C-alpha positions as CSV (number, residue, x, y, z in Angstrom):
1,X,0.0,0.0,0.0
2,X,2.9,2.4,0.8
3,X,4.3,1.8,-2.7
4,X,1.0,2.5,-4.2
5,X,0.7,5.7,-2.3
6,X,4.1,6.9,-3.4
7,X,3.3,6.2,-7.0
8,X,0.0,8.1,-6.6
9,X,1.9,11.1,-5.2
10,X,4.5,11.0,-8.0
11,X,1.9,10.8,-10.6
12,X,0.6,14.2,-9.7
13,X,3.7,16.0,-8.5
14,X,4.3,17.6,-11.9
15,X,1.1,19.6,-11.6
16,X,2.6,21.4,-8.7
17,X,6.3,21.3,-9.2
18,X,5.8,23.0,-12.6
19,X,2.4,24.7,-12.0
20,X,1.9,27.7,-14.2
21,X,-0.7,29.8,-16.0
22,X,-2.0,29.3,-19.5
23,X,0.2,31.5,-21.8
24,X,-1.6,33.8,-24.3
25,X,-5.0,32.6,-23.0
26,X,-8.0,33.5,-25.2
27,X,-10.6,35.5,-23.4
28,X,-14.3,35.0,-24.3
29,X,-16.7,37.5,-23.0
30,X,-20.2,38.6,-23.9
31,X,-21.9,42.0,-24.0
32,X,-23.9,43.4,-21.2
33,X,-27.2,42.5,-22.8
34,X,-29.6,39.6,-23.0
35,X,-27.9,36.6,-24.8
36,X,-29.1,33.2,-25.8
37,X,-27.4,30.0,-24.9
38,X,-27.5,26.4,-25.9
39,X,-30.3,25.6,-23.5
40,X,-32.6,28.3,-24.8
41,X,-32.6,30.3,-21.5
42,X,-32.2,34.1,-21.6
43,X,-29.7,35.9,-19.4
44,X,-30.9,39.4,-18.8
45,X,-29.9,42.6,-17.0
46,X,-32.1,43.6,-14.1
47,X,-32.6,47.3,-14.1
48,X,-31.5,49.1,-10.9
49,X,-34.2,51.1,-9.2
50,X,-34.5,54.8,-9.9
51,X,-33.2,56.5,-6.8
52,X,-33.9,59.9,-5.5
53,X,-31.4,62.7,-4.8
54,X,-32.2,62.4,-1.2
55,X,-31.2,58.7,-1.3
56,X,-27.8,59.6,-2.6
57,X,-27.4,62.3,0.0
58,X,-28.1,59.8,2.8
59,X,-25.7,57.3,1.2
60,X,-23.0,60.0,1.1
61,X,-23.6,60.7,4.8
62,X,-23.2,57.0,5.6
63,X,-19.9,56.8,3.7
64,X,-18.6,59.9,5.4
65,X,-19.6,58.4,8.8
66,X,-17.8,55.2,8.0
67,X,-14.7,57.0,6.8
68,X,-14.6,59.0,10.1
69,X,-13.9,55.7,11.9
70,X,-17.3,55.6,13.6
71,X,-18.1,52.4,15.3
72,X,-21.5,53.3,16.6
73,X,-23.7,50.9,14.7
74,X,-27.0,52.7,15.7
75,X,-26.1,55.7,13.6
76,X,-25.6,53.5,10.5
77,X,-28.9,51.8,11.2
78,X,-30.7,55.2,11.5
79,X,-29.4,56.4,8.1
80,X,-30.1,53.0,6.5
81,X,-33.7,53.1,7.5
82,X,-34.1,56.5,5.9
83,X,-32.5,55.1,2.7
84,X,-35.0,52.2,2.9
85,X,-37.9,54.6,3.0
86,X,-36.5,56.5,-0.1
87,X,-35.7,53.5,-2.3
88,X,-38.5,51.1,-1.3
89,X,-35.9,48.4,-2.2
90,X,-34.7,47.3,1.2
91,X,-35.8,46.6,4.7
92,X,-33.6,46.9,7.8
93,X,-34.5,44.8,10.9
94,X,-33.1,42.3,13.4
95,X,-32.5,38.8,12.3
96,X,-35.7,36.7,12.9
97,X,-35.9,34.9,16.2
98,X,-34.9,31.3,15.7
99,X,-36.0,28.4,18.0
100,X,-32.5,26.9,18.7
101,X,-30.1,26.9,21.5
102,X,-26.5,28.1,21.8
103,X,-24.4,27.4,24.8
104,X,-20.7,27.7,25.8
105,X,-18.9,24.4,26.0
106,X,-17.6,23.3,29.4
107,X,-15.2,20.7,28.2
108,X,-12.6,20.2,25.4
109,X,-11.8,17.5,22.9
110,X,-8.3,16.7,21.6
111,X,-7.3,13.9,19.3
112,X,-4.0,13.0,17.8
113,X,-3.4,11.3,14.5
114,X,-0.4,10.8,12.3
115,X,0.2,14.1,10.5
116,X,-3.4,15.3,11.3
117,X,-5.7,16.2,14.1
118,X,-9.3,15.0,14.5
119,X,-11.2,18.1,15.5
120,X,-14.7,16.4,15.7
121,X,-15.6,12.8,15.4
122,X,-19.1,12.6,14.2
123,X,-21.0,10.8,11.5
124,X,-23.2,12.7,9.1
125,X,-20.9,15.8,8.8
126,X,-23.0,18.4,6.9
127,X,-20.3,21.0,6.3
128,X,-17.2,22.7,7.6
129,X,-15.7,26.3,7.7
130,X,-12.6,28.0,9.1
131,X,-11.3,31.5,9.8
132,X,-8.1,32.8,11.5
133,X,-7.7,35.9,13.7
134,X,-5.4,38.4,12.1
135,X,-5.1,41.2,14.7
136,X,-4.1,41.7,18.3
137,X,-2.5,39.5,20.9
138,X,-4.6,36.5,19.7
139,X,-3.6,36.8,16.1
140,X,-3.1,33.3,14.6
141,X,-5.9,31.7,16.6
142,X,-7.7,29.4,14.3
143,X,-11.5,28.8,14.5
144,X,-13.3,25.8,13.0
145,X,-17.1,25.3,12.6
146,X,-18.7,21.9,11.9
147,X,-22.3,21.1,11.2
148,X,-23.6,17.5,11.6
149,X,-26.6,15.3,11.4
150,X,-28.9,15.0,14.4
151,X,-28.7,11.5,16.0
152,X,-31.2,8.9,14.9
153,X,-34.1,9.8,12.7
154,X,-34.9,13.0,10.8
155,X,-37.0,14.1,13.7
156,X,-33.9,15.2,15.6
157,X,-32.4,18.7,14.7
158,X,-28.9,19.1,13.3
159,X,-26.2,20.8,15.4
160,X,-23.2,23.1,15.0
161,X,-20.0,23.0,17.0
162,X,-17.3,25.7,17.2
163,X,-13.7,25.0,18.1
164,X,-10.4,27.0,18.3
165,X,-6.7,26.2,18.2
166,X,-3.9,28.4,19.5
167,X,-1.1,26.1,18.3
168,X,-1.6,26.1,14.6
169,X,-4.2,23.3,14.5
170,X,-2.2,20.7,16.6
171,X,-4.9,20.6,19.4
172,X,-8.4,22.0,19.6
173,X,-10.7,23.3,22.3
174,X,-14.5,23.0,22.0
175,X,-15.9,26.5,22.5
176,X,-19.6,26.5,21.7
177,X,-22.5,24.1,20.8
178,X,-25.6,25.1,18.9
179,X,-28.6,22.9,18.4
180,X,-31.0,23.9,15.7
181,X,-34.8,24.2,16.3
182,X,-37.5,21.6,15.5
183,X,-36.5,19.2,12.7
184,X,-34.5,21.7,10.6
185,X,-31.6,20.2,8.7
186,X,-28.4,21.8,7.5
187,X,-27.9,21.5,3.7
188,X,-24.7,19.5,2.9
189,X,-21.7,21.7,2.1
190,X,-23.5,25.0,3.0
191,X,-21.6,26.5,5.8
192,X,-19.4,29.6,5.7
193,X,-17.9,31.9,8.4
194,X,-16.1,35.2,8.8
195,X,-14.2,36.8,11.8
196,X,-14.5,40.6,12.4
197,X,-12.0,42.2,14.8
198,X,-12.4,45.6,16.4
199,X,-9.0,47.2,17.2
200,X,-10.1,48.0,20.8
201,X,-13.0,45.8,21.4
202,X,-14.3,42.2,21.2
203,X,-14.0,39.9,18.2
204,X,-17.0,38.2,16.6
205,X,-17.4,35.0,14.6
206,X,-20.2,35.1,12.0
207,X,-21.5,31.8,10.7
208,X,-24.1,31.4,7.9
209,X,-25.6,28.1,6.7
210,X,-28.3,26.7,4.4
211,X,-31.3,25.0,6.1
212,X,-34.3,23.0,5.2
213,X,-37.4,22.5,7.3
214,X,-39.5,19.3,8.0
215,X,-36.6,17.0,8.5
216,X,-34.9,18.1,5.3
217,X,-37.9,17.9,3.0
218,X,-39.6,21.3,3.5
219,X,-38.8,24.9,2.7
220,X,-35.2,26.0,2.0
221,X,-34.0,29.0,4.1
222,X,-30.8,30.5,5.5
223,X,-29.7,30.7,9.1
224,X,-27.1,32.7,10.9
225,X,-25.1,32.5,14.2
226,X,-23.2,35.4,15.8
227,X,-20.7,34.5,18.5
228,X,-18.6,36.8,20.6
229,X,-15.3,34.9,20.7
230,X,-13.6,37.2,23.3
231,X,-16.3,37.1,26.0
232,X,-18.8,34.4,25.3
233,X,-22.2,35.5,24.1
234,X,-24.1,34.6,21.0
235,X,-27.4,34.1,19.2
236,X,-29.0,32.1,16.4
237,X,-31.4,33.7,13.9
238,X,-32.9,33.2,10.5
239,X,-32.7,35.6,7.5
240,X,-36.0,36.8,6.0
241,X,-36.0,38.8,2.8
242,X,-39.0,41.0,1.8
243,X,-41.6,39.2,-0.3
244,X,-40.7,35.8,0.9
245,X,-43.0,33.0,-0.2
246,X,-43.5,29.3,0.7
247,X,-42.2,28.3,-2.7
248,X,-39.0,30.4,-2.5
249,X,-35.7,28.6,-2.2
250,X,-32.8,30.4,-0.4
251,X,-29.6,28.3,-0.3
252,X,-25.8,28.3,-0.5
253,X,-25.1,31.4,1.7
254,X,-21.6,33.0,1.5
255,X,-20.2,35.7,3.7
256,X,-17.5,38.4,3.6
257,X,-16.6,41.6,5.4
258,X,-14.7,44.9,4.9
259,X,-12.8,44.4,8.1
260,X,-9.4,44.5,6.3
261,X,-10.0,48.2,5.5
262,X,-12.2,49.2,8.4
263,X,-11.0,47.6,11.7
264,X,-13.1,49.9,13.9
265,X,-16.4,49.9,11.9
266,X,-16.5,46.7,9.8
267,X,-19.6,45.7,7.8
268,X,-20.8,42.2,7.0
269,X,-22.2,41.1,3.6
270,X,-24.0,37.8,2.8
271,X,-25.0,36.7,-0.7
272,X,-27.1,33.6,-1.5
273,X,-28.6,31.7,-4.4
274,X,-32.4,32.2,-4.8
275,X,-35.1,30.4,-6.8
276,X,-38.7,31.4,-7.0
277,X,-41.4,31.0,-9.7
278,X,-39.0,29.6,-12.3
279,X,-36.4,32.3,-11.8
280,X,-32.9,31.7,-10.5
281,X,-30.9,34.7,-9.2
282,X,-29.2,35.9,-6.1
283,X,-30.0,38.0,-3.0
284,X,-27.9,40.2,-0.8
285,X,-28.1,41.2,2.9
286,X,-25.8,43.6,4.8
287,X,-25.1,44.3,8.4
288,X,-23.7,47.8,9.3
289,X,-23.6,47.1,13.1
290,X,-22.0,43.7,13.5
291,X,-20.2,44.3,16.9
292,X,-23.0,42.8,18.9
293,X,-24.7,39.4,19.2
294,X,-28.1,40.6,18.0
295,X,-27.2,42.2,14.7
296,X,-29.5,44.3,12.5
297,X,-29.6,43.4,8.8
298,X,-30.5,45.3,5.7
299,X,-32.3,43.0,3.2
300,X,-32.1,44.0,-0.4
301,X,-35.3,43.2,-2.2
302,X,-34.0,43.6,-5.7
303,X,-32.1,40.8,-7.4
304,X,-28.4,41.0,-8.0
305,X,-27.7,41.9,-11.6
306,X,-27.7,38.6,-13.4
307,X,-30.9,36.7,-13.8
308,X,-31.9,33.7,-15.8
309,X,-35.4,32.3,-16.1
310,X,-37.0,29.3,-17.7
311,X,-39.9,26.9,-17.4
312,X,-37.7,24.3,-15.7
313,X,-34.9,25.0,-13.3
314,X,-32.8,21.9,-12.9
315,X,-29.4,23.1,-11.7
316,X,-28.0,24.2,-8.3
317,X,-26.5,27.6,-8.6
318,X,-23.2,28.5,-6.9
319,X,-22.8,32.0,-5.4
320,X,-19.9,33.7,-3.8
321,X,-19.0,37.2,-2.6
322,X,-15.8,39.2,-1.9
323,X,-14.9,42.7,-0.8
324,X,-12.2,45.0,-2.1
325,X,-11.3,48.7,-2.1
326,X,-10.8,50.7,-5.2
327,X,-11.0,54.4,-4.2
328,X,-14.4,53.5,-2.7
329,X,-15.5,50.2,-1.2
330,X,-17.0,47.6,-3.5
331,X,-18.2,44.0,-3.5
332,X,-18.2,41.5,-6.3
333,X,-20.5,38.5,-6.6
334,X,-19.9,35.4,-8.8
335,X,-22.6,33.2,-10.2
336,X,-21.9,29.8,-11.7
337,X,-23.8,26.6,-12.6
338,X,-26.3,28.7,-14.5
339,X,-28.0,27.2,-17.7
340,X,-25.4,29.1,-19.8
341,X,-23.1,26.8,-18.0
342,X,-19.9,27.3,-20.0
343,X,-19.4,30.7,-18.4
344,X,-19.0,32.2,-15.0
345,X,-20.9,35.4,-14.3
346,X,-19.7,38.4,-12.2
347,X,-21.4,41.5,-10.9
348,X,-19.8,44.4,-9.1
349,X,-21.5,47.0,-7.0
350,X,-21.0,49.6,-4.3
351,X,-21.3,48.7,-0.7
352,X,-24.9,49.8,-0.8
353,X,-25.7,46.8,-2.9
354,X,-27.4,48.6,-5.7
355,X,-27.1,46.6,-9.0
356,X,-25.2,48.5,-11.7
357,X,-26.7,49.3,-15.1
358,X,-24.1,51.6,-16.7
359,X,-21.8,50.0,-19.2
360,X,-18.4,49.4,-17.6
361,X,-19.7,48.9,-14.1
362,X,-20.5,45.3,-14.5
363,X,-17.8,42.7,-14.3
364,X,-18.7,40.6,-17.3
365,X,-18.9,36.9,-17.9
366,X,-16.3,34.6,-19.1
367,X,-15.6,31.2,-20.6
368,X,-11.9,31.4,-20.7
369,X,-9.5,29.4,-23.0
370,X,-11.9,26.4,-22.9
371,X,-15.2,28.0,-23.7
372,X,-17.1,24.8,-24.3
373,X,-16.5,23.2,-20.9
374,X,-19.1,23.3,-18.1
375,X,-18.1,25.5,-15.2
376,X,-19.5,25.4,-11.7
377,X,-18.7,25.6,-8.0
378,X,-17.0,29.0,-8.4
379,X,-15.4,30.6,-5.3
380,X,-14.0,34.2,-5.1
381,X,-11.1,35.7,-3.1
382,X,-9.5,39.1,-2.7
383,X,-7.0,40.5,-0.2
384,X,-9.6,43.0,0.9
385,X,-7.3,45.9,0.1
386,X,-6.7,48.2,-2.9
387,X,-4.2,45.9,-4.7
388,X,-6.8,45.0,-7.4
389,X,-6.2,41.3,-7.1
390,X,-9.3,39.2,-7.3
391,X,-9.3,35.4,-8.0
392,X,-12.1,33.0,-9.0
393,X,-11.4,29.3,-8.7
394,X,-13.9,26.7,-10.1
395,X,-14.7,23.2,-11.2
396,X,-14.7,22.5,-14.9
397,X,-15.9,19.4,-16.8
398,X,-15.9,18.5,-20.5
399,X,-12.9,17.9,-22.7
400,X,-10.8,18.5,-19.6
401,X,-12.1,18.0,-16.1
402,X,-10.7,19.4,-12.9
403,X,-10.0,22.7,-11.1
404,X,-8.7,25.9,-12.5
405,X,-8.8,29.7,-11.8
406,X,-9.2,33.1,-13.5
407,X,-7.5,36.1,-11.9
408,X,-7.6,39.8,-12.4
409,X,-5.5,42.7,-11.3
410,X,-8.1,45.3,-12.2
411,X,-10.4,44.9,-9.2
412,X,-12.5,42.0,-10.5
413,X,-13.3,43.2,-14.0
414,X,-13.3,39.6,-15.3
415,X,-14.2,40.9,-18.8
416,X,-10.4,41.3,-19.1
417,X,-8.6,38.7,-17.1
418,X,-4.9,39.0,-16.2
419,X,-4.3,35.3,-16.3
420,X,-5.8,31.8,-15.9
421,X,-4.2,28.7,-14.6
422,X,-3.6,25.3,-16.1
423,X,-6.2,22.8,-15.1
424,X,-5.5,20.4,-12.2
425,X,-7.0,17.0,-13.0
426,X,-6.8,13.4,-11.7
427,X,-8.2,10.1,-13.0
428,X,-10.3,9.6,-9.9
429,X,-11.8,13.1,-10.1
430,X,-11.3,16.4,-8.3
431,X,-13.4,17.9,-5.5
432,X,-15.0,21.3,-5.2
433,X,-12.3,23.9,-4.5
434,X,-12.1,26.5,-1.8
435,X,-10.0,29.7,-1.7
436,X,-9.1,32.6,0.6
437,X,-7.2,35.8,0.2
438,X,-4.8,36.8,3.0
439,X,-6.0,40.1,4.4
440,X,-4.0,43.1,3.3
441,X,-1.3,40.9,1.8
442,X,-0.4,39.6,-1.7
443,X,-1.3,36.0,-1.7
444,X,-4.3,33.7,-2.2
445,X,-4.5,30.2,-0.8
446,X,-6.7,27.5,-2.4
447,X,-7.2,23.8,-2.0
448,X,-9.1,20.7,-3.3
449,X,-8.9,16.9,-3.3
450,X,-7.5,14.5,-5.9
451,X,-9.8,11.5,-5.6
452,X,-8.4,8.1,-6.1
453,X,-6.4,5.4,-4.2
454,X,-5.4,7.3,-1.1
455,X,-7.1,10.6,-1.6
456,X,-4.8,13.6,-1.7
457,X,-5.5,17.1,-0.3
458,X,-3.8,19.8,-2.4
459,X,-3.0,23.2,-0.9
460,X,-1.5,26.0,-3.1
461,X,-0.4,29.5,-2.4
462,X,-0.2,31.9,-5.4
463,X,0.5,35.7,-5.4
464,X,-1.5,38.4,-7.3
465,X,0.8,38.1,-10.3
466,X,0.2,34.4,-10.7
467,X,3.5,33.2,-9.2
468,X,3.1,30.0,-7.2
469,X,5.1,30.3,-4.0
470,X,4.0,27.3,-1.9
471,X,2.5,23.9,-2.7
472,X,1.5,20.8,-0.8
473,X,0.6,17.4,-2.2
474,X,-1.2,14.8,0.0
475,X,-1.6,17.3,2.9
476,X,-4.1,15.0,4.5
477,X,-1.4,12.4,5.1
478,X,-3.4,9.5,3.7
479,X,-5.8,9.6,6.7
480,X,-8.7,7.9,5.0
481,X,-10.7,8.9,1.9
482,X,-12.0,12.4,1.7
483,X,-15.7,13.2,1.3
484,X,-17.2,13.5,-2.2
485,X,-20.0,15.8,-1.0
486,X,-17.9,19.0,-0.4
487,X,-14.3,20.1,-0.6
488,X,-11.9,21.2,2.0
489,X,-12.2,24.5,4.0
490,X,-9.0,26.4,3.3
491,X,-7.4,28.5,6.0
492,X,-4.0,29.5,7.2
493,X,-1.9,29.3,10.4
494,X,0.8,31.5,11.8
495,X,3.9,29.2,11.8
496,X,7.5,29.9,10.8
497,X,8.1,28.9,7.2
498,X,4.9,26.9,6.9
499,X,1.5,28.5,7.1
500,X,-0.6,25.8,5.3
501,X,-3.8,24.8,7.0
502,X,-7.2,23.2,5.9
503,X,-10.1,21.3,7.3
504,X,-11.7,18.3,5.7
505,X,-14.1,15.5,6.3
506,X,-13.5,11.8,5.5
507,X,-15.8,9.7,3.3
508,X,-19.3,9.3,4.6
509,X,-19.0,12.2,5.2
510,X,-17.8,11.7,8.8
511,X,-15.6,13.6,11.3
512,X,-13.8,16.9,10.9
513,X,-10.0,16.7,10.4
514,X,-7.4,19.5,10.6
515,X,-4.5,19.2,8.1
516,X,-1.5,21.4,8.6
517,X,2.0,21.5,7.2
518,X,3.2,21.7,3.6
519,X,5.3,19.0,2.1
520,X,6.6,21.2,-0.7
521,X,8.8,24.3,-0.6
522,X,7.2,27.2,1.2
523,X,8.5,30.8,0.6
524,X,5.4,32.7,1.8
525,X,4.6,32.6,5.5
526,X,1.1,33.6,6.8
527,X,2.2,36.3,9.2
528,X,5.0,37.7,7.0
529,X,3.1,38.2,3.7
530,X,4.4,41.2,1.8
531,X,2.1,44.1,2.8
532,X,0.7,46.5,0.1
533,X,1.4,49.7,2.1
534,X,3.5,51.2,5.0
535,X,1.6,51.1,8.3
536,X,2.3,51.6,12.0
537,X,-0.3,50.0,14.3
538,X,-1.6,51.2,17.6
539,X,0.3,49.4,20.4
540,X,-1.6,46.7,22.2
541,X,-2.5,46.6,25.0
542,X,-2.9,50.3,25.6
543,X,-2.7,51.5,28.4
544,X,-0.1,48.9,29.3
545,X,2.1,47.5,32.1
546,X,4.7,46.0,32.0
547,X,4.9,45.2,28.3
548,X,3.2,46.3,25.1
549,X,3.5,45.2,21.4
550,X,4.1,47.6,18.5
551,X,3.5,46.2,15.0
552,X,4.4,47.8,11.6
553,X,4.3,46.8,8.0
554,X,6.8,47.4,5.1
555,X,5.9,46.9,1.4
556,X,9.6,47.2,0.5
557,X,13.0,46.9,2.1
558,X,14.9,49.8,3.6
559,X,16.4,51.3,6.7
560,X,13.8,51.3,9.6
561,X,13.9,53.3,12.8
562,X,11.3,53.0,15.6
563,X,11.9,55.3,18.5
564,X,10.1,56.2,21.7
565,X,9.7,59.8,23.0
566,X,8.5,61.2,26.2
567,X,5.8,63.9,26.6
568,X,8.5,66.7,26.1
569,X,9.7,65.2,22.8
570,X,12.9,63.7,24.2
571,X,14.0,60.4,22.7
572,X,14.0,57.8,25.5
573,X,14.4,54.5,23.6
574,X,15.3,53.1,20.2
575,X,13.5,49.9,19.4
576,X,14.6,49.4,15.8
577,X,17.5,50.9,13.8
578,X,18.4,48.6,11.0
579,X,17.8,47.4,7.5
580,X,14.6,45.3,7.2
581,X,13.2,43.3,4.3
582,X,9.6,43.9,3.1
583,X,7.1,42.2,5.5
584,X,5.1,42.5,8.7
585,X,6.9,43.0,12.1
586,X,6.3,43.5,15.7
587,X,8.4,44.5,18.7
588,X,7.9,44.3,22.4
589,X,8.4,47.5,24.5
590,X,9.0,46.8,28.2
591,X,10.1,50.1,29.9
592,X,11.0,48.7,33.4
593,X,12.6,52.0,34.6
594,X,10.1,54.4,33.0
595,X,7.6,56.4,35.1
596,X,3.8,56.3,34.4
597,X,2.6,58.7,31.7
598,X,2.1,59.4,28.0
599,X,4.8,58.4,25.5
600,X,5.0,58.6,21.7
601,X,6.5,56.1,19.2
602,X,7.6,57.1,15.7
603,X,8.3,54.9,12.7
604,X,10.5,56.2,9.8
605,X,11.4,54.4,6.6
606,X,11.6,55.0,2.9
607,X,10.1,58.5,3.2
608,X,7.3,57.2,5.3
609,X,6.7,58.5,8.9
610,X,4.0,58.0,11.4
611,X,3.6,58.7,15.2
612,X,1.2,57.2,17.7
613,X,0.6,57.8,21.4
614,X,0.7,55.2,24.2
615,X,0.2,55.3,27.9
616,X,2.2,53.5,30.6
617,X,0.4,52.9,33.9
618,X,2.3,51.5,36.9
């Protein structure tokens, strides 16, 4: 069996050792008008509502309030409700009360395995998701969410469990347990999560998941869970869009945030697939006050841009959403598995979620260099910053079957792609892919399974220019066969020279496993990604005693000085005075012989200078 495993690895090594993009790729795009396809279904624009001058004035006030660093969510809600009244296209209200239970765990579970860690041993695993904290003293803490089948018959509700790891995924602590209400069932593969981190306050884990009533045979709807992961508190709720009907189908929710740009006043965005009356499209909901456990949501009544209709709807649609900054904040939504199945569709819009109609505002649709192959399961990633890098990874079947990606460097305008990858394929098949963009950095991480004898979890890191800088083959260590119902959940860990991390379930699907550690060469480390701009962070904690941490980021190499001054402007300490390579750094300041009071620290490098204030209390 070992020889067979080695042969299997060797058979697929060339795909990663020599991974590259398709040279001179032909780009196939369509106009921003209705177009026919081989299945006779129309793809049409959905006109944006005609909005009043007052609406745009209120929107400008909301943007100005956000740019001021305001973290008072009630002010955003007040403005949004006025915008709702003007547009008649949205409703702002609390998430609907949901009859489930959420409690803090009182015990922990840890399991060891060769090369992997069993996070949760349960049969009937419905879905998995992961996110990693990026700020503060707990940066690098990994969170994992697993949904699983209720015990026994369909009369028992499904459950969610939340875990964390502070050692890169080696061991896990059970943090929270949620039991869904009645006989509701989680849809397989429909769980996603996002962490938002306030610079000075608590951190929150947001989880969204697709549900079905009546033991999994009734109405499709979408649920949410908000969990304070600093001081335990949380709630379960259900989303409810205006005009909901018993025949409407809401499924496949995906979540993102703008926390990378707005640490003090982050907003949350959720996009879902939506079927009703023979029409397949997407819906959007936004939260402008997420730093609490009973969030208020703004439900957009209009559909998102692309829409296709027909007398018979036979396919599952795949939706994803990502945030980026391009002068002003924007979100992009992908749409795949539509009847015009050889293309992936993209729509861009402002953070207000109003669908665009002016030529050039849309993001196009694309078939790529293999325009006759079916494309589905698309996932988006961006770094959340103003780098312009947006990736879309997807499954493809036809003359070549496997996983590939499109990428842009122009803020998700996929009508002109910057590059596309070769296709990764295996004789036993390839799973659904997952992808993440490292916040405020320059890399995207993605993963999928090669199915076959001894299934193999693949983990790849690629930068915004399409250069592959880390790969891993067989990251799951041969620990059983991986599930064919959904792919891995790709994340990252903070570990020197090796930041690879992913969750997966074994065939069944059963159990939730954590896989960490790359077997290939790694040149990009999770907590030393190349930043896109100079920055000096506020020290943490502040006020402090006896030690505080000061972090800074360098997009390019140079001489760096970091000095501390007292209230009179006298230099009292030099923390850094040396050449530094591009990257993210932190330094501890422990002034044992200093008196209590206000001090200032100043970073200077490459023409950049910034000063911040801190307070020592003894």
